[in-house]
ZADO-1210 file (C-alpha; in nm, 4 decimals, padded with zeros to 6 digits):
<atoms>
<atom x="01.1442" y="00.5814" z="-00.0048" code="UNK" pos="1"/>
<atom x="01.1916" y="00.7643" z="-00.3358" code="UNK" pos="2"/>
<atom x="00.9004" y="00.7610" z="-00.5769" code="UNK" pos="3"/>
<atom x="01.0142" y="00.6913" z="-00.9323" code="UNK" pos="4"/>
<atom x="00.6805" y="00.6667" z="-01.1069" code="UNK" pos="5"/>
<atom x="00.6655" y="01.0104" z="-01.2632" code="UNK" pos="6"/>
<atom x="00.6050" y="00.8527" z="-01.6042" code="UNK" pos="7"/>
<atom x="00.3699" y="00.5664" z="-01.6928" code="UNK" pos="8"/>
<atom x="00.4866" y="00.2109" z="-01.6345" code="UNK" pos="9"/>
<atom x="00.4461" y="00.1270" z="-02.0021" code="UNK" pos="10"/>
<atom x="00.6365" y="-00.1986" z="-01.9839" code="UNK" pos="11"/>
<atom x="00.4108" y="-00.3549" z="-01.7216" code="UNK" pos="12"/>
<atom x="00.5510" y="-00.5991" z="-01.4724" code="UNK" pos="13"/>
<atom x="00.8474" y="-00.6973" z="-01.6929" code="UNK" pos="14"/>
<atom x="00.9648" y="-00.3394" z="-01.7467" code="UNK" pos="15"/>
<atom x="01.2946" y="-00.3652" z="-01.5573" code="UNK" pos="16"/>
<atom x="01.4124" y="-00.6996" z="-01.6989" code="UNK" pos="17"/>
<atom x="01.6598" y="-00.5592" z="-01.9498" code="UNK" pos="18"/>
<atom x="01.7814" y="-00.2584" z="-01.7566" code="UNK" pos="19"/>
<atom x="02.1256" y="-00.2475" z="-01.6039" code="UNK" pos="20"/>
<atom x="02.0120" y="-00.0637" z="-01.2902" code="UNK" pos="21"/>
<atom x="02.1688" y="-00.2186" z="-00.9805" code="UNK" pos="22"/>
<atom x="01.9393" y="-00.0592" z="-00.7235" code="UNK" pos="23"/>
<atom x="01.5939" y="00.0770" z="-00.7867" code="UNK" pos="24"/>
<atom x="01.2855" y="00.1302" z="-00.5746" code="UNK" pos="25"/>
<atom x="00.9436" y="00.2237" z="-00.7068" code="UNK" pos="26"/>
<atom x="00.6445" y="00.3267" z="-00.4998" code="UNK" pos="27"/>
<atom x="00.2879" y="00.3376" z="-00.6271" code="UNK" pos="28"/>
<atom x="00.0095" y="00.5880" z="-00.5593" code="UNK" pos="29"/>
<atom x="-00.1396" y="00.5208" z="-00.2186" code="UNK" pos="30"/>
<atom x="-00.4615" y="00.3247" z="-00.1885" code="UNK" pos="31"/>
<atom x="-00.6747" y="00.3113" z="00.1291" code="UNK" pos="32"/>
<atom x="-00.4948" y="00.0716" z="00.3626" code="UNK" pos="33"/>
<atom x="-00.2614" y="-00.0519" z="00.0862" code="UNK" pos="34"/>
<atom x="00.0931" y="00.0406" z="-00.0172" code="UNK" pos="35"/>
<atom x="00.2701" y="-00.1098" z="-00.3207" code="UNK" pos="36"/>
<atom x="00.6380" y="-00.1141" z="-00.4180" code="UNK" pos="37"/>
<atom x="00.8857" y="-00.2722" z="-00.6544" code="UNK" pos="38"/>
<atom x="01.2468" y="-00.3288" z="-00.5495" code="UNK" pos="39"/>
<atom x="01.5513" y="-00.4305" z="-00.7495" code="UNK" pos="40"/>
<atom x="01.8972" y="-00.4682" z="-00.5942" code="UNK" pos="41"/>
<atom x="02.2011" y="-00.6892" z="-00.5378" code="UNK" pos="42"/>
<atom x="02.3413" y="-00.8271" z="-00.2124" code="UNK" pos="43"/>
<atom x="02.2088" y="-00.7609" z="00.1366" code="UNK" pos="44"/>
<atom x="01.9816" y="-00.4591" z="00.1513" code="UNK" pos="45"/>
<atom x="01.7601" y="-00.4439" z="00.4598" code="UNK" pos="46"/>
<atom x="01.8754" y="-00.4742" z="00.8202" code="UNK" pos="47"/>
<atom x="01.6349" y="-00.6425" z="01.0646" code="UNK" pos="48"/>
<atom x="01.3122" y="-00.4420" z="01.0900" code="UNK" pos="49"/>
<atom x="00.9384" y="-00.4964" z="01.1197" code="UNK" pos="50"/>
<atom x="00.6140" y="-00.3559" z="00.9791" code="UNK" pos="51"/>
<atom x="00.2765" y="-00.2987" z="01.1406" code="UNK" pos="52"/>
<atom x="00.1104" y="-00.4381" z="00.8261" code="UNK" pos="53"/>
<atom x="00.0939" y="-00.7654" z="00.6388" code="UNK" pos="54"/>
<atom x="00.3665" y="-00.7743" z="00.3734" code="UNK" pos="55"/>
<atom x="00.2523" y="-00.9766" z="00.0715" code="UNK" pos="56"/>
<atom x="00.4835" y="-01.0124" z="-00.2247" code="UNK" pos="57"/>
<atom x="00.5824" y="-01.2004" z="-00.5364" code="UNK" pos="58"/>
<atom x="00.9441" y="-01.2684" z="-00.6323" code="UNK" pos="59"/>
<atom x="01.0003" y="-01.1793" z="-00.9989" code="UNK" pos="60"/>
<atom x="01.3718" y="-01.2412" z="-01.0609" code="UNK" pos="61"/>
<atom x="01.6539" y="-01.3991" z="-00.8640" code="UNK" pos="62"/>
<atom x="01.6393" y="-01.5535" z="-00.5189" code="UNK" pos="63"/>
<atom x="01.4872" y="-01.3517" z="-00.2355" code="UNK" pos="64"/>
<atom x="01.6288" y="-01.4420" z="00.1034" code="UNK" pos="65"/>
<atom x="01.5413" y="-01.3225" z="00.4530" code="UNK" pos="66"/>
<atom x="01.5522" y="-01.4308" z="00.8152" code="UNK" pos="67"/>
<atom x="01.2084" y="-01.4738" z="00.9679" code="UNK" pos="68"/>
<atom x="01.0836" y="-01.6410" z="01.2864" code="UNK" pos="69"/>
<atom x="01.4178" y="-01.8061" z="01.3582" code="UNK" pos="70"/>
<atom x="01.4872" y="-01.9521" z="01.0128" code="UNK" pos="71"/>
<atom x="01.6477" y="-01.8483" z="00.6860" code="UNK" pos="72"/>
<atom x="01.3925" y="-01.8333" z="00.4044" code="UNK" pos="73"/>
<atom x="01.4378" y="-01.8425" z="00.0260" code="UNK" pos="74"/>
<atom x="01.1890" y="-01.7393" z="-00.2403" code="UNK" pos="75"/>
<atom x="01.2300" y="-01.8059" z="-00.6119" code="UNK" pos="76"/>
<atom x="01.0478" y="-01.6428" z="-00.9067" code="UNK" pos="77"/>
<atom x="00.6733" y="-01.6976" z="-00.8854" code="UNK" pos="78"/>
<atom x="00.6738" y="-01.7705" z="-00.5127" code="UNK" pos="79"/>
<atom x="00.4507" y="-01.5759" z="-00.2759" code="UNK" pos="80"/>
<atom x="00.5899" y="-01.4239" z="00.0429" code="UNK" pos="81"/>
<atom x="00.3688" y="-01.3564" z="00.3454" code="UNK" pos="82"/>
<atom x="00.5167" y="-01.1680" z="00.6411" code="UNK" pos="83"/>
<atom x="00.2923" y="-01.0978" z="00.9378" code="UNK" pos="84"/>
<atom x="00.2618" y="-00.7689" z="01.1254" code="UNK" pos="85"/>
<atom x="00.5250" y="-00.6977" z="01.3887" code="UNK" pos="86"/>
<atom x="00.7469" y="-00.9921" z="01.2853" code="UNK" pos="87"/>
<atom x="01.1159" y="-00.9006" z="01.2571" code="UNK" pos="88"/>
<atom x="01.2871" y="-00.9812" z="00.9260" code="UNK" pos="89"/>
<atom x="01.5723" y="-00.8649" z="00.7061" code="UNK" pos="90"/>
<atom x="01.6083" y="-00.8923" z="00.3282" code="UNK" pos="91"/>
<atom x="01.8546" y="-00.9427" z="00.0467" code="UNK" pos="92"/>
<atom x="01.9408" y="-01.1122" z="-00.2803" code="UNK" pos="93"/>
<atom x="02.0385" y="-01.4766" z="-00.2426" code="UNK" pos="94"/>
<atom x="02.2636" y="-01.4951" z="-00.5501" code="UNK" pos="95"/>
<atom x="02.4917" y="-01.2708" z="-00.7543" code="UNK" pos="96"/>
<atom x="02.2176" y="-01.2452" z="-01.0163" code="UNK" pos="97"/>
<atom x="02.0419" y="-00.9902" z="-00.7975" code="UNK" pos="98"/>
<atom x="01.6778" y="-00.9667" z="-00.6992" code="UNK" pos="99"/>
<atom x="01.3573" y="-00.8070" z="-00.8191" code="UNK" pos="100"/>
<atom x="01.0226" y="-00.8355" z="-00.6461" code="UNK" pos="101"/>
<atom x="00.6974" y="-00.6550" z="-00.5891" code="UNK" pos="102"/>
<atom x="00.5435" y="-00.6201" z="-00.2466" code="UNK" pos="103"/>
<atom x="00.2126" y="-00.5014" z="-00.1102" code="UNK" pos="104"/>
<atom x="00.1613" y="-00.3817" z="00.2470" code="UNK" pos="105"/>
<atom x="-00.1920" y="-00.4421" z="00.3739" code="UNK" pos="106"/>
<atom x="-00.3394" y="-00.2792" z="00.6836" code="UNK" pos="107"/>
<atom x="-00.4588" y="-00.5566" z="00.9216" code="UNK" pos="108"/>
<atom x="-00.7764" y="-00.3567" z="00.9911" code="UNK" pos="109"/>
<atom x="-00.8637" y="-00.3664" z="00.6217" code="UNK" pos="110"/>
<atom x="-00.7926" y="-00.7388" z="00.6001" code="UNK" pos="111"/>
<atom x="-01.0097" y="-00.7979" z="00.9084" code="UNK" pos="112"/>
<atom x="-01.3083" y="-00.6396" z="00.7341" code="UNK" pos="113"/>
<atom x="-01.2710" y="-00.8893" z="00.4498" code="UNK" pos="114"/>
<atom x="-01.2951" y="-01.1911" z="00.6818" code="UNK" pos="115"/>
<atom x="-01.6045" y="-01.3811" z="00.7821" code="UNK" pos="116"/>
<atom x="-01.7755" y="-01.2197" z="01.0819" code="UNK" pos="117"/>
<atom x="-01.7180" y="-01.5413" z="01.2772" code="UNK" pos="118"/>
<atom x="-01.3423" y="-01.5512" z="01.2119" code="UNK" pos="119"/>
<atom x="-01.1639" y="-01.6160" z="01.5431" code="UNK" pos="120"/>
<atom x="-00.8625" y="-01.3991" z="01.4560" code="UNK" pos="121"/>
<atom x="-00.6565" y="-01.2568" z="01.1748" code="UNK" pos="122"/>
<atom x="-00.5136" y="-01.5416" z="00.9627" code="UNK" pos="123"/>
<atom x="-00.1653" y="-01.6588" z="01.0522" code="UNK" pos="124"/>
<atom x="00.0188" y="-01.8344" z="00.7685" code="UNK" pos="125"/>
<atom x="00.2951" y="-02.0442" z="00.9220" code="UNK" pos="126"/>
<atom x="00.4826" y="-02.0986" z="00.5932" code="UNK" pos="127"/>
<atom x="00.6164" y="-01.7607" z="00.4759" code="UNK" pos="128"/>
<atom x="00.7111" y="-01.8773" z="00.1229" code="UNK" pos="129"/>
<atom x="00.4825" y="-02.0882" z="-00.0938" code="UNK" pos="130"/>
<atom x="00.3212" y="-02.1242" z="-00.4362" code="UNK" pos="131"/>
<atom x="-00.0475" y="-02.0587" z="-00.4980" code="UNK" pos="132"/>
<atom x="-00.1606" y="-01.9743" z="-00.8519" code="UNK" pos="133"/>
<atom x="-00.4917" y="-01.8181" z="-00.7470" code="UNK" pos="134"/>
<atom x="-00.3459" y="-01.5988" z="-00.4735" code="UNK" pos="135"/>
<atom x="-00.0529" y="-01.5022" z="-00.6975" code="UNK" pos="136"/>
<atom x="-00.2950" y="-01.3861" z="-00.9689" code="UNK" pos="137"/>
<atom x="-00.4823" y="-01.1806" z="-00.7085" code="UNK" pos="138"/>
<atom x="-00.1641" y="-01.0099" z="-00.5884" code="UNK" pos="139"/>
<atom x="-00.0314" y="-00.9465" z="-00.9375" code="UNK" pos="140"/>
<atom x="-00.3586" y="-00.7829" z="-01.0423" code="UNK" pos="141"/>
<atom x="-00.2811" y="-00.5106" z="-00.7895" code="UNK" pos="142"/>
<atom x="00.0940" y="-00.5124" z="-00.8491" code="UNK" pos="143"/>
<atom x="00.1137" y="-00.5331" z="-01.2293" code="UNK" pos="144"/>
<atom x="00.0517" y="-00.1612" z="-01.2894" code="UNK" pos="145"/>
<atom x="00.2149" y="00.0361" z="-01.0113" code="UNK" pos="146"/>
<atom x="00.1330" y="00.3701" z="-01.1717" code="UNK" pos="147"/>
<atom x="-00.2417" y="00.2971" z="-01.1708" code="UNK" pos="148"/>
<atom x="-00.5103" y="00.3797" z="-00.9195" code="UNK" pos="149"/>
<atom x="-00.7958" y="00.1327" z="-00.8784" code="UNK" pos="150"/>
<atom x="-01.1657" y="00.1829" z="-00.8245" code="UNK" pos="151"/>
<atom x="-01.3318" y="00.0873" z="-00.4982" code="UNK" pos="152"/>
<atom x="-01.5047" y="-00.2222" z="-00.6354" code="UNK" pos="153"/>
<atom x="-01.1734" y="-00.3724" z="-00.7425" code="UNK" pos="154"/>
<atom x="-01.0018" y="-00.2871" z="-00.4133" code="UNK" pos="155"/>
<atom x="-01.2832" y="-00.4546" z="-00.2165" code="UNK" pos="156"/>
<atom x="-01.2662" y="-00.7570" z="-00.4470" code="UNK" pos="157"/>
<atom x="-00.8921" y="-00.7735" z="-00.3821" code="UNK" pos="158"/>
<atom x="-00.9326" y="-00.7560" z="-00.0030" code="UNK" pos="159"/>
<atom x="-01.1984" y="-01.0284" z="-00.0147" code="UNK" pos="160"/>
<atom x="-00.9769" y="-01.2553" z="-00.2296" code="UNK" pos="161"/>
<atom x="-00.6688" y="-01.2025" z="-00.0123" code="UNK" pos="162"/>
<atom x="-00.8725" y="-01.2686" z="00.3026" code="UNK" pos="163"/>
<atom x="-00.9931" y="-01.5956" z="00.1522" code="UNK" pos="164"/>
<atom x="-00.6442" y="-01.6964" z="00.0330" code="UNK" pos="165"/>
<atom x="-00.4693" y="-01.6228" z="00.3613" code="UNK" pos="166"/>
<atom x="-00.7462" y="-01.7883" z="00.5626" code="UNK" pos="167"/>
<atom x="-00.7148" y="-02.1004" z="00.3479" code="UNK" pos="168"/>
<atom x="-00.3395" y="-02.1202" z="00.4105" code="UNK" pos="169"/>
<atom x="-00.3968" y="-02.0501" z="00.7806" code="UNK" pos="170"/>
<atom x="-00.6302" y="-02.3518" z="00.7858" code="UNK" pos="171"/>
<atom x="-00.9242" y="-02.1418" z="00.9000" code="UNK" pos="172"/>
<atom x="-01.1169" y="-02.1033" z="00.5709" code="UNK" pos="173"/>
<atom x="-01.3955" y="-01.8502" z="00.5496" code="UNK" pos="174"/>
<atom x="-01.7342" y="-02.0156" z="00.5916" code="UNK" pos="175"/>
<atom x="-01.9671" y="-01.9993" z="00.2933" code="UNK" pos="176"/>
<atom x="-02.3229" y="-01.8808" z="00.3416" code="UNK" pos="177"/>
<atom x="-02.5585" y="-02.1776" z="00.3398" code="UNK" pos="178"/>
<atom x="-02.8345" y="-01.9713" z="00.1821" code="UNK" pos="179"/>
<atom x="-02.7770" y="-01.7041" z="-00.0827" code="UNK" pos="180"/>
<atom x="-02.9729" y="-01.3795" z="-00.0640" code="UNK" pos="181"/>
<atom x="-03.0840" y="-01.4210" z="-00.4248" code="UNK" pos="182"/>
<atom x="-03.3365" y="-01.1320" z="-00.4472" code="UNK" pos="183"/>
<atom x="-03.0730" y="-00.8929" z="-00.3112" code="UNK" pos="184"/>
<atom x="-02.8101" y="-01.0275" z="-00.5490" code="UNK" pos="185"/>
<atom x="-03.0513" y="-00.9784" z="-00.8386" code="UNK" pos="186"/>
<atom x="-03.0940" y="-00.6156" z="-00.7336" code="UNK" pos="187"/>
<atom x="-02.7161" y="-00.5727" z="-00.7429" code="UNK" pos="188"/>
<atom x="-02.6923" y="-00.7335" z="-01.0863" code="UNK" pos="189"/>
<atom x="-02.9751" y="-00.5214" z="-01.2271" code="UNK" pos="190"/>
<atom x="-02.8214" y="-00.2039" z="-01.0784" code="UNK" pos="191"/>
<atom x="-02.4844" y="-00.2810" z="-01.2385" code="UNK" pos="192"/>
<atom x="-02.6434" y="-00.3480" z="-01.5767" code="UNK" pos="193"/>
<atom x="-02.8491" y="-00.0275" z="-01.5619" code="UNK" pos="194"/>
<atom x="-02.5523" y="00.1929" z="-01.4668" code="UNK" pos="195"/>
<atom x="-02.2710" y="00.0422" z="-01.6704" code="UNK" pos="196"/>
<atom x="-02.1081" y="00.3699" z="-01.7729" code="UNK" pos="197"/>
<atom x="-02.1369" y="00.5285" z="-01.4288" code="UNK" pos="198"/>
<atom x="-01.8850" y="00.5262" z="-01.1460" code="UNK" pos="199"/>
<atom x="-02.0188" y="00.2632" z="-00.9070" code="UNK" pos="200"/>
<atom x="-01.8679" y="00.2073" z="-00.5645" code="UNK" pos="201"/>
<atom x="-01.9289" y="-00.0513" z="-00.2970" code="UNK" pos="202"/>
<atom x="-02.1421" y="00.1856" z="-00.0907" code="UNK" pos="203"/>
<atom x="-02.3877" y="00.2060" z="-00.3812" code="UNK" pos="204"/>
<atom x="-02.4235" y="-00.1722" z="-00.3864" code="UNK" pos="205"/>
<atom x="-02.4550" y="-00.1880" z="-00.0080" code="UNK" pos="206"/>
<atom x="-02.7405" y="00.0650" z="-00.0292" code="UNK" pos="207"/>
<atom x="-02.9108" y="-00.1306" z="-00.3077" code="UNK" pos="208"/>
<atom x="-02.8829" y="-00.4731" z="-00.1413" code="UNK" pos="209"/>
<atom x="-02.8541" y="-00.4183" z="00.2332" code="UNK" pos="210"/>
<atom x="-02.5545" y="-00.6557" z="00.2343" code="UNK" pos="211"/>
<atom x="-02.2073" y="-00.5572" z="00.3478" code="UNK" pos="212"/>
<atom x="-01.9614" y="-00.5346" z="00.0593" code="UNK" pos="213"/>
<atom x="-01.7599" y="-00.8492" z="00.1369" code="UNK" pos="214"/>
<atom x="-02.0632" y="-01.0705" z="00.1949" code="UNK" pos="215"/>
<atom x="-02.2014" y="-00.9313" z="-00.1314" code="UNK" pos="216"/>
<atom x="-01.8819" y="-01.0133" z="-00.3214" code="UNK" pos="217"/>
<atom x="-01.8735" y="-01.3716" z="-00.1913" code="UNK" pos="218"/>
<atom x="-02.2440" y="-01.4357" z="-00.2495" code="UNK" pos="219"/>
<atom x="-02.2452" y="-01.2642" z="-00.5905" code="UNK" pos="220"/>
<atom x="-01.9560" y="-01.4873" z="-00.7019" code="UNK" pos="221"/>
<atom x="-02.1318" y="-01.7982" z="-00.5704" code="UNK" pos="222"/>
<atom x="-02.4498" y="-01.7024" z="-00.7577" code="UNK" pos="223"/>
<atom x="-02.3122" y="-01.5646" z="-01.0861" code="UNK" pos="224"/>
<atom x="-01.9605" y="-01.7156" z="-01.0992" code="UNK" pos="225"/>
<atom x="-01.8005" y="-01.3713" z="-01.1069" code="UNK" pos="226"/>
<atom x="-01.7555" y="-01.0697" z="-00.8804" code="UNK" pos="227"/>
<atom x="-01.9516" y="-00.7428" z="-00.9055" code="UNK" pos="228"/>
<atom x="-01.6418" y="-00.5653" z="-01.0377" code="UNK" pos="229"/>
<atom x="-01.5760" y="-00.8279" z="-01.3026" code="UNK" pos="230"/>
<atom x="-01.9443" y="-00.8345" z="-01.3995" code="UNK" pos="231"/>
<atom x="-01.9416" y="-00.4559" z="-01.4451" code="UNK" pos="232"/>
<atom x="-01.6227" y="-00.4629" z="-01.6541" code="UNK" pos="233"/>
<atom x="-01.7630" y="-00.7318" z="-01.8836" code="UNK" pos="234"/>
<atom x="-02.0865" y="-00.5337" z="-01.9384" code="UNK" pos="235"/>
<atom x="-01.8735" y="-00.2323" z="-02.0322" code="UNK" pos="236"/>
<atom x="-01.6690" y="-00.4420" z="-02.2713" code="UNK" pos="237"/>
<atom x="-01.9813" y="-00.5791" z="-02.4375" code="UNK" pos="238"/>
<atom x="-02.1014" y="-00.2233" z="-02.4931" code="UNK" pos="239"/>
<atom x="-01.7582" y="-00.1336" z="-02.6278" code="UNK" pos="240"/>
<atom x="-01.7814" y="-00.4198" z="-02.8776" code="UNK" pos="241"/>
<atom x="-02.1166" y="-00.2885" z="-03.0001" code="UNK" pos="242"/>
<atom x="-01.9772" y="00.0627" z="-03.0484" code="UNK" pos="243"/>
<atom x="-01.6665" y="-00.0723" z="-03.2227" code="UNK" pos="244"/>
<atom x="-01.8899" y="-00.2566" z="-03.4689" code="UNK" pos="245"/>
<atom x="-02.0661" y="00.0741" z="-03.5368" code="UNK" pos="246"/>
<atom x="-01.7338" y="00.2341" z="-03.6286" code="UNK" pos="247"/>
<atom x="-01.7073" y="00.4694" z="-03.3311" code="UNK" pos="248"/>
<atom x="-01.3554" y="00.5965" z="-03.2401" code="UNK" pos="249"/>
<atom x="-01.1861" y="00.4063" z="-02.9587" code="UNK" pos="250"/>
<atom x="-01.1099" y="00.7115" z="-02.7441" code="UNK" pos="251"/>
<atom x="-01.4778" y="00.8046" z="-02.7438" code="UNK" pos="252"/>
<atom x="-01.5820" y="00.4475" z="-02.6762" code="UNK" pos="253"/>
<atom x="-01.3620" y="00.4349" z="-02.3661" code="UNK" pos="254"/>
<atom x="-01.5270" y="00.7465" z="-02.2255" code="UNK" pos="255"/>
<atom x="-01.8791" y="00.6347" z="-02.3175" code="UNK" pos="256"/>
<atom x="-01.8465" y="00.2922" z="-02.1562" code="UNK" pos="257"/>
<atom x="-01.7026" y="00.3930" z="-01.8194" code="UNK" pos="258"/>
<atom x="-01.3293" y="00.3311" z="-01.8713" code="UNK" pos="259"/>
<atom x="-01.0772" y="00.5864" z="-01.7462" code="UNK" pos="260"/>
<atom x="-00.9136" y="00.6253" z="-02.0872" code="UNK" pos="261"/>
<atom x="-00.8295" y="00.4315" z="-02.4018" code="UNK" pos="262"/>
<atom x="-00.5350" y="00.2481" z="-02.2455" code="UNK" pos="263"/>
<atom x="-00.7649" y="00.1329" z="-01.9635" code="UNK" pos="264"/>
<atom x="-01.0099" y="00.0000" z="-02.2238" code="UNK" pos="265"/>
<atom x="-00.7250" y="-00.1643" z="-02.4172" code="UNK" pos="266"/>
<atom x="-00.5927" y="-00.3457" z="-02.1107" code="UNK" pos="267"/>
<atom x="-00.9281" y="-00.4878" z="-02.0041" code="UNK" pos="268"/>
<atom x="-01.0323" y="-00.5726" z="-02.3608" code="UNK" pos="269"/>
<atom x="-00.7149" y="-00.7732" z="-02.4211" code="UNK" pos="270"/>
<atom x="-00.7414" y="-00.9468" z="-02.0836" code="UNK" pos="271"/>
<atom x="-01.0986" y="-01.0505" z="-02.1625" code="UNK" pos="272"/>
<atom x="-01.0737" y="-01.1379" z="-02.5323" code="UNK" pos="273"/>
<atom x="-00.7017" y="-01.1913" z="-02.6013" code="UNK" pos="274"/>
<atom x="-00.6891" y="-00.9149" z="-02.8623" code="UNK" pos="275"/>
<atom x="-00.6740" y="-00.5343" z="-02.8612" code="UNK" pos="276"/>
<atom x="-00.9813" y="-00.3243" z="-02.9505" code="UNK" pos="277"/>
<atom x="-00.7991" y="-00.1854" z="-03.2540" code="UNK" pos="278"/>
<atom x="-00.7221" y="-00.5295" z="-03.3884" code="UNK" pos="279"/>
<atom x="-01.0800" y="-00.6394" z="-03.3180" code="UNK" pos="280"/>
<atom x="-01.2092" y="-00.3398" z="-03.5156" code="UNK" pos="281"/>
<atom x="-00.9924" y="-00.4411" z="-03.8114" code="UNK" pos="282"/>
<atom x="-01.1138" y="-00.8003" z="-03.7996" code="UNK" pos="283"/>
<atom x="-01.4851" y="-00.7203" z="-03.7992" code="UNK" pos="284"/>
<atom x="-01.4801" y="-00.4679" z="-04.0841" code="UNK" pos="285"/>
<atom x="-01.6951" y="-00.5875" z="-04.3738" code="UNK" pos="286"/>
<atom x="-01.4827" y="-00.7637" z="-04.6315" code="UNK" pos="287"/>
<atom x="-01.4914" y="-00.6075" z="-04.9755" code="UNK" pos="288"/>
<atom x="-01.6016" y="-00.8475" z="-05.2464" code="UNK" pos="289"/>
<atom x="-01.3730" y="-00.8767" z="-05.5460" code="UNK" pos="290"/>
<atom x="-01.5393" y="-00.8877" z="-05.8888" code="UNK" pos="291"/>
<atom x="-01.5465" y="-01.2259" z="-06.0611" code="UNK" pos="292"/>
<atom x="-01.2666" y="-01.2827" z="-06.3075" code="UNK" pos="293"/>
</atoms>
């Protein structure tokens, strides 16, 4: 498949909406056990074939149609598609309006590690097309910026969330721990707070807590209502706010608070606060007092 991501995907997930391209395929930088693509085309495209991975996607435009397990399936914008490993399927656009979708291919071995240790098997979702706001948000977090790499904490959070979502739809939900390892979770929280600007990976947290990364993610969320990755990002953003108030330049703030670059800071800042760092800086500048008339 041709890689067409030589320049940044500056338009985000809606970038191709107004283009007149009839066929286009984009592939993202490889992640461990994960491949990501975007496809746009008209008519029938793929002959019957099968993958050795889970194929998890979101339809963005048009009607996505495919034959799968003896039935013709149709997916409309916003729907999630789940195709299981080694299941034969084809693929095409269901209307003359064409089709655009993003798809993620997940190694079953990676998904297995995100399941509860007592899971009887990999989750099998009988309905290949469905709506699920939470699972859709999880998929789109990984699919929204195809030109971006992601840190290990976010990838592990993604695997954990997908494992939970697929298990729920397979009617074999992951069992919650009856007792939280609170002292260990506190050690993780304190470590994240003390090393906000550093590159922290899941192995670091496993060493600090003695918990495996997926158990840690689930228990941390149950205890603090957020994941370790999200907790770390929010601590970085709080530090960024402090530096913005001190008048520091945004590019320097991004580097000093652990973000890859200023655009990385901008994206997370807007997602968290609904406003860009630059606009926030303008809003908090001291107002000059006008002399009385």
